[in-house]
C-alpha positions as CSV (number, residue, x, y, z in Angstrom):
1,X,-17.4,11.2,-18.5
2,X,-15.6,10.4,-15.3
3,X,-12.8,12.8,-16.0
4,X,-14.8,16.0,-15.3
5,X,-16.1,14.4,-12.1
6,X,-12.7,13.4,-11.1
7,X,-11.3,16.9,-11.8
8,X,-14.0,18.5,-9.7
9,X,-13.4,16.1,-6.7
10,X,-9.7,16.7,-7.0
11,X,-10.2,20.5,-6.9
12,X,-12.1,20.0,-3.5
13,X,-9.1,18.2,-2.2
14,X,-6.9,21.3,-2.9
15,X,-9.2,23.5,-0.8
16,X,-8.1,23.5,2.8
17,X,-10.8,22.8,5.4
18,X,-10.6,22.7,9.2
19,X,-12.7,19.7,9.7
20,X,-11.3,16.2,10.2
21,X,-12.8,13.2,8.4
22,X,-14.2,12.1,11.8
23,X,-16.1,14.1,14.4
24,X,-13.6,16.0,16.5
25,X,-16.2,16.4,19.3
26,X,-16.0,12.6,19.6
27,X,-12.1,12.3,19.3
28,X,-11.1,9.8,22.0
29,X,-7.6,8.6,21.0
30,X,-4.4,10.6,21.3
31,X,-3.9,10.5,17.5
32,X,-7.5,11.8,16.9
33,X,-7.1,14.6,19.4
34,X,-3.7,15.6,17.8
35,X,-5.4,15.7,14.4
36,X,-8.2,17.8,15.6
37,X,-5.9,20.2,17.5
38,X,-3.3,20.6,14.6
39,X,-4.4,22.4,11.5
40,X,-1.8,20.8,9.2
41,X,-2.8,17.3,10.4
42,X,-6.4,18.1,10.1
43,X,-5.9,19.2,6.5
44,X,-4.0,16.0,5.7
45,X,-6.8,14.0,7.3
46,X,-9.5,15.8,5.2
47,X,-7.4,15.1,2.0
48,X,-7.0,11.5,3.0
49,X,-10.8,11.1,3.5
50,X,-11.6,12.7,0.2
51,X,-9.0,10.7,-1.8
52,X,-10.1,7.5,-0.1
53,X,-13.7,8.1,-0.8
54,X,-13.0,8.9,-4.5
55,X,-11.0,5.8,-4.9
56,X,-13.6,3.7,-3.2
57,X,-16.1,4.8,-5.8
58,X,-13.8,4.4,-8.8
59,X,-11.9,1.2,-8.2
60,X,-13.2,-2.2,-9.2
61,X,-14.6,-4.3,-6.2
62,X,-11.5,-6.4,-5.6
63,X,-9.3,-3.4,-5.6
64,X,-11.7,-1.6,-3.2
65,X,-11.5,-4.5,-0.8
66,X,-7.7,-4.4,-0.8
67,X,-7.6,-0.7,-0.4
68,X,-9.9,-0.9,2.6
69,X,-7.7,-3.5,4.2
70,X,-4.7,-1.4,3.5
71,X,-6.5,1.7,5.0
72,X,-7.3,-0.3,8.2
73,X,-3.7,-1.4,8.5
74,X,-2.6,2.3,8.0
75,X,-5.0,3.4,10.8
76,X,-3.4,1.0,13.2
77,X,0.0,2.6,12.2
78,X,-1.5,6.0,12.7
79,X,-2.8,5.1,16.2
80,X,0.7,3.9,17.2
81,X,2.0,7.5,16.7
82,X,-0.2,8.6,19.6
83,X,0.0,12.4,19.8
84,X,3.4,12.7,18.1
85,X,2.7,15.3,15.4
86,X,5.9,14.5,13.5
87,X,5.0,10.7,13.4
88,X,1.5,11.5,12.4
89,X,2.6,13.8,9.7
90,X,5.0,11.2,8.2
91,X,2.3,8.5,8.3
92,X,-0.1,10.8,6.4
93,X,2.5,11.9,3.9
94,X,3.4,8.3,3.2
95,X,-0.2,7.1,2.8
96,X,-1.2,10.1,0.7
97,X,1.7,9.6,-1.6
98,X,0.4,6.1,-2.3
99,X,-3.3,7.2,-2.7
100,X,-2.2,10.1,-5.0
101,X,-0.2,7.7,-7.1
102,X,-3.2,5.2,-7.4
103,X,-5.5,8.1,-8.3
104,X,-3.0,9.4,-10.9
105,X,-2.6,6.0,-12.5
106,X,-6.4,5.7,-12.7
107,X,-6.7,9.1,-14.3
108,X,-4.0,8.2,-16.8
109,X,-5.8,5.1,-17.8
110,X,-9.0,7.1,-18.3
111,X,-10.8,5.4,-15.5
112,X,-10.7,2.0,-17.2
């Protein structure tokens, strides 16, 4: 039952969208402004938000808490990049690799 929902959600991740996971009109920090001003970073941010939201719904409570803590630590790392697009790109790629792996493992196990 979860497999079709998961497939649908993942198809949404593949579609590029120029809308960060936070309101760009309220972007205050250098990293947020760089994300809003750079299409590639914006797309990575959207993918990050979608994958994070999917996993938040699918993972058991204990794993959700750990994932939330890890995400908050990652956001601190992202902020440290400031407006450095290369640093931000590397931070996103590293975090997304991890989230993709978790989601892939979850899918392999059939959502159990």
